[in-house]
C-alpha positions in Angstrom: 12.8 158.3 46.5 9.9 156.1 45.8 7.9 154.3 48.6 6.6 150.7 48.6 4.1 149.2 50.9 5.3 145.9 52.4 2.9 143.0 53.2 3.5 140.2 55.7 4.8 137.5 53.3 7.9 139.3 52.1 8.8 140.3 55.7 8.6 136.7 56.8 10.6 135.6 53.8 13.3 138.2 54.4 13.8 137.2 58.1 13.4 133.4 57.6 16.2 132.1 55.5 14.5 128.7 54.9 11.3 130.4 53.5 10.7 129.4 49.9 10.5 133.1 48.9 13.7 134.2 50.9 16.0 134.7 47.9 13.3 136.3 45.7 12.4 138.8 48.5 16.0 139.7 49.0 16.4 140.2 45.2 13.4 142.5 45.0 14.7 144.7 47.7 18.2 144.8 46.3 16.9 145.7 42.8 14.3 148.2 43.9 15.7 150.8 46.3 12.8 152.5 48.0 11.3 153.6 51.3 9.5 150.5 52.8 6.2 151.2 54.5 3.9 149.0 56.6 1.7 148.9 59.6 1.9 147.4 63.1 -0.7 144.8 62.3 1.5 143.5 59.5 4.5 143.4 61.9 2.3 141.5 64.4 1.3 139.0 61.7 4.9 138.6 60.6 6.1 138.0 64.1 3.5 135.2 64.5 5.3 133.3 61.8 8.9 134.0 62.8 11.1 132.5 65.5 12.5 134.5 68.3 15.8 135.5 66.6 14.0 136.5 63.4 11.5 138.6 65.4 14.4 140.5 67.0 16.1 140.9 63.6 12.8 142.4 62.2 12.7 144.8 65.2 16.3 145.8 64.6 15.4 146.4 60.9 12.7 148.8 62.0 14.8 150.5 64.6 17.5 151.2 62.0 15.0 153.0 59.8 14.8 150.4 57.1 11.0 150.1 57.5 8.6 153.0 58.2 5.5 152.3 60.2 2.4 154.2 59.3 0.1 155.2 62.2 -3.5 154.3 62.4 -6.0 155.9 64.7 -9.5 155.5 65.9 -10.5 157.8 63.0 -9.4 155.0 60.6 -11.9 152.4 62.1 -14.8 153.3 59.8 -12.5 152.9 56.7 -11.2 149.6 58.0 -14.7 148.4 58.7 -15.8 149.4 55.1 -12.9 147.5 53.6 -13.6 144.4 55.7 -17.3 144.5 54.6 -16.3 144.9 50.9 -13.9 142.0 50.8 -15.1 138.9 52.6 -11.6 137.2 52.5 -9.7 140.3 53.6 -7.8 140.0 56.9 -7.2 143.0 59.2 -3.5 143.4 58.3 -4.4 143.7 54.6 -7.1 146.2 55.4 -4.6 148.4 57.1 -2.3 148.3 54.0 -5.2 149.2 51.6 -6.1 152.0 54.0 -2.6 153.4 54.2 -2.3 153.2 50.4 -5.3 155.5 50.2 -3.9 157.9 52.9 -0.4 158.1 51.5 -1.0 157.7 47.8 1.4 154.7 47.6 0.0 151.9 45.5 3.1 149.9 44.8 3.0 146.8 47.2 5.6 144.2 47.9 3.6 141.0 48.5 3.4 137.3 47.9 -0.4 137.5 47.9 -1.0 138.1 44.2 -4.6 136.9 44.2 -5.9 139.2 46.9 -3.9 142.4 46.0 -4.9 142.1 42.4 -8.5 142.2 43.6 -8.2 144.9 46.2 -8.8 148.6 45.4 -8.2 151.6 47.5 -11.4 153.3 48.7 -11.0 155.7 45.8 -10.7 152.8 43.3 -7.0 152.8 42.6 -5.4 149.4 41.7 -2.1 148.1 43.2 1.1 147.7 41.3 2.5 144.4 42.6 6.1 143.6 43.3 6.1 139.9 43.8 8.6 137.8 45.8 
């Protein structure tokens, strides 16, 4: 089964029914069965934008295995630092997604952030294939 990296925007949209991208995000997931992959910094960022019930629903989604979390370690800090130095507008959560794309070989990303992810490249120079909500 194919794997897709998931950015913050679609997670917020999925768990916030009034989000303008809610229906589109649901439609992408329903039409593209895949293993969803993200990082804890993305979960933290999503929780910042979600209400209490939606945060708990997101954690249930993770607990049920619908979203795989890739680990980061202290060994990843130089790579994250390099990415943040290369892209002045990149936030930390996005840097973790670009780094795990390099580590896992997954370059398909579910995002709302077209502008940034069209510009980002993995450290080895690979482009992202965007699934947009």
